[in-house]
C-alpha positions as CSV (number, residue, x, y, z in Angstrom):
1,M,152.4,95.1,15.2
2,T,153.4,98.2,17.2
3,L,150.7,101.0,17.3
4,T,151.9,104.5,16.7
5,K,150.8,107.4,18.8
6,L,148.5,108.5,16.0
7,D,147.0,105.0,15.8
8,M,146.4,105.0,19.6
9,L,144.8,108.4,19.5
10,S,142.5,107.2,16.7
11,K,141.6,104.1,18.7
12,D,140.9,106.2,21.8
13,T,138.7,108.5,19.7
14,E,136.8,105.6,18.2
15,D,136.2,104.0,21.7
16,M,135.0,107.3,23.1
17,N,132.7,107.8,20.2
18,S,131.1,104.4,20.8
19,A,130.9,105.1,24.6
20,Y,129.3,108.5,24.0
21,D,126.7,107.0,21.8
22,A,126.0,104.3,24.4
23,A,125.5,107.0,27.0
24,G,122.7,108.5,25.0
25,G,124.7,111.1,23.0
26,N,125.3,111.5,19.3
27,S,129.0,111.3,18.6
28,E,128.6,113.2,15.3
29,V,128.1,116.5,17.3
30,L,131.6,116.0,18.8
31,H,133.1,116.5,15.3
32,N,130.8,119.2,14.0
33,H,133.0,122.4,13.8
34,E,129.9,124.6,13.9
35,M,129.4,123.5,17.6
36,S,131.6,123.8,20.6
37,S,132.8,120.5,22.1
38,L,135.4,118.8,24.2
39,V,136.3,115.1,24.5
40,V,138.5,113.9,27.3
41,S,139.5,110.2,27.7
42,G,141.3,109.7,31.0
43,N,143.9,112.5,31.0
44,K,144.0,113.0,27.2
45,V,142.2,115.7,25.4
46,L,141.1,113.9,22.2
47,S,139.4,116.9,20.6
48,A,138.4,120.5,21.5
49,N,136.4,122.9,19.4
50,G,135.5,126.4,20.3
51,T,133.1,128.8,18.6
52,E,132.6,132.6,18.7
53,G,131.9,133.8,22.2
54,I,133.5,130.9,24.0
55,V,137.0,130.9,25.3
56,L,138.2,127.4,26.1
57,E,141.5,126.6,27.8
58,K,142.6,123.1,28.8
59,K,145.6,121.5,30.4
60,E,146.4,117.8,30.7
61,T,147.5,116.7,34.1
62,E,148.8,113.4,35.6
63,N,145.3,112.0,36.2
64,G,143.0,114.2,34.2
65,V,142.4,117.6,32.7
66,D,142.1,121.2,34.0
67,I,139.5,123.2,32.1
68,K,138.7,126.8,32.0
69,M,135.7,127.9,30.0
70,T,134.4,131.4,29.6
71,I,131.2,132.5,27.9
72,Q,132.0,136.1,26.9
73,K,129.8,139.0,27.9
74,G,126.6,139.4,26.0
75,Y,127.0,136.2,23.9
76,K,124.0,134.0,23.5
77,I,125.4,130.7,22.3
78,P,122.8,129.4,19.8
79,L,123.8,125.7,19.9
80,P,124.6,123.5,22.9
81,V,128.2,122.9,24.0
82,H,128.9,119.2,24.1
83,L,131.3,117.7,26.7
84,C,132.4,114.1,26.8
85,F,134.4,112.7,29.8
86,G,135.2,109.0,30.2
87,L,137.6,106.2,30.9
88,I,137.5,103.2,28.7
89,P,139.9,100.8,30.6
90,K,138.6,98.7,33.5
91,D,140.8,100.6,36.0
92,G,142.2,104.1,36.5
93,I,141.6,107.6,37.9
94,Q,140.1,110.6,36.1
95,E,140.3,114.0,37.8
96,I,138.5,116.9,36.1
97,K,138.9,120.4,37.4
98,M,136.6,123.0,35.8
99,D,136.6,126.7,36.2
100,F,133.5,128.0,34.4
101,V,132.4,131.6,34.0
102,A,129.2,132.9,32.2
103,E,129.8,136.6,31.9
104,E,127.2,139.3,32.2
105,D,124.1,138.9,29.8
106,S,125.5,135.6,28.3
107,E,123.5,132.5,27.7
108,V,124.7,128.9,27.1
109,E,123.6,125.2,27.4
110,L,126.2,122.6,28.3
111,I,125.4,118.9,27.7
112,A,127.9,116.5,29.3
113,H,128.0,112.7,29.0
114,C,130.3,110.8,31.3
115,T,130.9,107.2,30.3
116,F,132.7,104.3,32.1
117,P,131.5,101.2,30.3
118,N,134.1,98.7,31.6
119,A,134.8,100.1,35.1
120,V,136.0,97.5,37.7
121,K,138.2,99.8,39.7
122,V,137.8,103.3,38.5
123,V,137.6,106.7,40.3
124,H,136.1,109.7,38.6
125,K,136.4,113.0,40.4
126,M,135.1,116.4,39.3
127,D,135.8,119.6,41.2
128,A,134.0,122.6,39.6
129,K,133.7,126.3,40.3
130,M,131.0,128.1,38.4
131,V,130.1,131.8,38.3
132,I,126.9,132.8,36.6
133,G,127.2,136.5,35.9
134,K,124.6,139.3,36.1
135,N,121.6,138.4,34.0
136,A,123.4,135.4,32.6
137,S,122.0,131.9,32.1
138,L,123.5,128.4,32.2
139,K,121.7,125.2,31.6
140,Y,123.8,122.1,32.5
141,T,122.8,118.6,31.8
142,E,125.0,115.7,32.9
143,T,124.2,112.1,32.0
144,H,126.3,109.1,33.2
145,F,126.6,105.7,31.6
146,H,128.2,102.9,33.6
147,G,128.9,99.3,32.9
148,P,127.5,96.3,34.8
149,H,130.3,95.8,37.3
150,G,129.7,98.6,39.8
151,G,133.4,99.1,40.3
152,I,133.4,102.8,40.1
153,E,133.5,105.8,42.5
154,V,131.9,109.0,41.2
155,L,132.8,112.1,43.2
156,P,131.4,115.3,41.7
157,K,131.8,118.5,43.8
158,A,130.8,122.0,42.7
159,Y,130.5,125.5,44.1
160,V,128.2,127.8,42.1
161,K,127.8,131.5,42.5
162,I,124.7,133.0,40.8
163,E,124.9,136.8,40.5
164,E,122.0,139.3,40.3
165,G,119.4,138.2,37.8
166,G,121.4,135.0,36.9
167,K,119.8,131.7,36.1
168,Y,121.2,128.2,36.7
169,Y,119.5,125.0,35.8
170,T,121.2,121.6,36.3
171,N,120.0,118.1,35.7
172,F,122.2,115.1,36.8
173,A,121.2,111.6,35.8
174,L,122.8,108.2,36.6
175,I,120.3,105.5,35.6
176,S,122.2,103.4,33.1
177,G,124.4,100.6,34.5
178,R,125.6,100.2,38.0
179,V,126.1,103.3,40.1
180,G,128.9,101.9,42.2
181,F,129.6,104.6,44.8
182,L,128.3,108.1,44.2
183,E,129.0,111.0,46.5
184,F,127.4,114.1,45.1
185,D,128.2,117.5,46.7
186,Y,126.9,120.8,45.2
187,S,126.7,124.2,47.0
188,V,125.1,127.3,45.5
189,D,125.0,130.9,46.5
190,A,122.1,132.8,44.9
191,E,121.9,136.6,44.8
192,K,119.1,139.1,44.1
193,D,116.5,138.1,41.5
194,S,118.4,134.9,40.6
195,I,116.9,131.4,39.8
196,C,118.3,128.0,40.7
197,E,116.8,124.7,39.8
198,M,118.7,121.4,40.6
199,V,117.3,118.0,39.6
200,T,119.1,114.7,40.4
201,K,118.0,111.3,39.2
202,V,119.8,108.1,40.3
203,Y,119.0,104.4,40.0
204,G,120.9,102.1,42.4
205,K,121.1,98.3,42.3
206,A,122.9,95.4,44.0
207,D,125.2,96.9,46.6
208,D,125.4,100.5,45.2
209,K,125.9,103.3,47.6
210,I,124.5,106.8,47.0
211,R,125.1,109.9,49.0
212,I,123.7,113.3,47.8
213,L,124.2,116.7,49.4
214,E,122.7,119.7,47.7
215,K,122.7,123.1,49.4
216,I,121.3,126.4,48.2
217,A,121.7,129.7,50.1
218,L,119.2,132.3,48.9
219,N,121.2,135.4,49.8
220,G,119.5,138.0,47.7
221,E,116.1,139.6,47.6
222,N,113.6,137.7,45.4
223,A,116.0,134.8,44.8
224,R,114.2,131.5,44.0
225,S,115.2,127.9,44.0
226,V,114.0,124.3,43.7
227,I,115.9,121.2,44.7
228,K,114.3,118.0,43.2
229,S,115.7,114.6,43.9
230,R,114.4,111.3,42.4
231,I,116.2,108.2,43.7
232,A,115.3,104.5,43.1
233,I,117.1,101.7,44.8
234,T,116.7,97.9,44.8
235,D,118.5,94.8,46.1
236,N,120.9,95.8,48.8
237,A,121.6,99.4,47.7
238,I,121.8,102.2,50.1
239,S,120.9,105.9,49.6
240,E,121.3,109.0,51.7
241,F,119.9,112.4,50.6
242,R,120.4,115.8,52.2
243,G,118.7,118.8,50.5
244,I,119.3,122.1,52.2
245,T,117.8,125.5,51.4
246,E,118.4,128.6,53.4
247,G,116.4,131.8,53.1
248,H,118.4,134.9,54.0
249,A,116.7,137.7,52.2
250,P,113.2,139.3,51.8
251,R,110.9,137.5,49.4
252,A,113.4,134.7,48.8
253,R,111.5,131.5,47.9
254,G,112.8,127.9,48.0
255,H,111.5,124.4,47.9
256,V,113.0,120.9,48.5
257,D,111.3,117.9,46.9
258,C,112.6,114.4,47.4
259,M,111.0,111.2,46.3
260,E,112.6,107.7,46.7
261,V,111.5,104.3,45.7
262,I,112.8,101.2,47.4
263,Q,112.6,97.5,46.6
264,G,114.1,94.3,48.0
265,N,116.5,94.9,51.0
266,A,117.4,98.5,50.0
267,K,117.7,101.2,52.6
268,A,116.9,104.9,51.9
269,E,117.2,108.0,54.0
270,A,115.9,111.4,52.9
271,I,116.4,114.6,55.0
272,P,115.2,117.9,53.6
273,I,116.5,120.8,55.6
274,V,115.1,124.3,55.6
275,R,116.6,127.3,57.3
276,V,115.2,130.8,57.4
277,D,116.5,133.9,59.2
278,N,114.6,136.6,57.4
279,P,110.9,137.0,58.3
280,L,109.9,137.8,54.6
281,A,111.6,134.6,53.2
282,K,109.8,131.3,52.7
283,V,111.2,127.8,52.2
284,T,109.1,124.6,52.0
285,H,109.9,120.9,51.6
286,E,108.3,117.5,51.0
287,A,109.8,114.0,51.1
288,A,108.4,110.6,50.4
289,I,109.9,107.1,50.5
290,G,107.9,104.0,49.3
291,C,107.8,101.0,47.0
292,V,106.6,100.7,43.4
293,D,102.8,100.7,43.0
294,K,101.7,97.0,43.1
295,K,98.8,97.6,40.6
296,E,101.2,99.1,38.1
297,V,103.5,96.1,38.4
298,E,100.5,93.7,38.0
299,T,99.3,95.5,34.9
300,L,102.7,95.1,33.2
301,M,103.0,91.5,34.2
302,A,99.6,90.8,32.7
303,R,101.1,92.0,29.4
304,G,103.8,89.3,29.6
305,L,106.6,91.0,31.5
306,E,108.5,89.4,34.4
307,E,108.2,91.1,37.7
308,D,111.7,92.5,37.7
309,D,111.3,93.8,34.2
310,A,108.0,95.5,35.1
311,I,109.5,97.2,38.1
312,D,112.5,98.3,36.0
313,I,110.2,99.9,33.5
314,I,108.2,101.7,36.2
315,V,111.3,103.0,37.9
316,K,112.9,104.3,34.7
317,G,109.6,106.0,33.8
318,M,109.7,107.8,37.1
319,L,113.3,108.9,36.4
320,A,112.8,109.8,32.8
């Protein structure tokens, strides 16, 4: 039986709904017309829904989708905007380009789920430019769900500009399934009275490779920032973390906080970097690398868990 284009679209939608649910989302929100949402499978836009105050433009390309989203001046979007990106086949390339603007005095929360349940030879690239306008606020949560094979490269790159009084909060999590290869590269310029908080949580296994670079330049007076990284690796996984904060203005305040847990033959490297060229700015850092607490493991094993399962629970608790 030959599938029609409509049948194929319906099958893609069904597959993405299942993958979205597996990634921790609720696929019902993707079809709720009272909420803004966007679903992209490979280079196909399966659905797009805008609401008042949001201008959404999208263009399908050879290997992905170009997206431009604008939160209009003064709009406080009451419900989260849900984004779903993924690739269901075991091989392929997905390239997402995003141009995001939160105009002056606007406010929005974006919740993104990226799902690749069958990846054996998959590349997922994201190249984003974000502008948080004067006194605007963006909260961005991105959760990845990967399958068991580890055959995926995840390459997110973003430049973020936070204008005077703007607020930017981001939380990236990749703790379900195999990481594969992750190269995370975010750079932020923060202006006067702005706030930036960046949290990254990753759990690597087998021969996963993790590279994280996060950089915040506190360019304006009273700008504040926190970079928080939580990485756990086991088996033969490798992780490298660079967290950079620069204080360039009076009363700018920044902090870099990195904690890594290693087990087995894993290798971890954490380098917090602080740079200050204004005598009234202050930037601090802390970093720690160690193993899972032995007493916590023994307590869970006394309750009937195998050692590997006990360690897994402890690590996921740290990353929760």
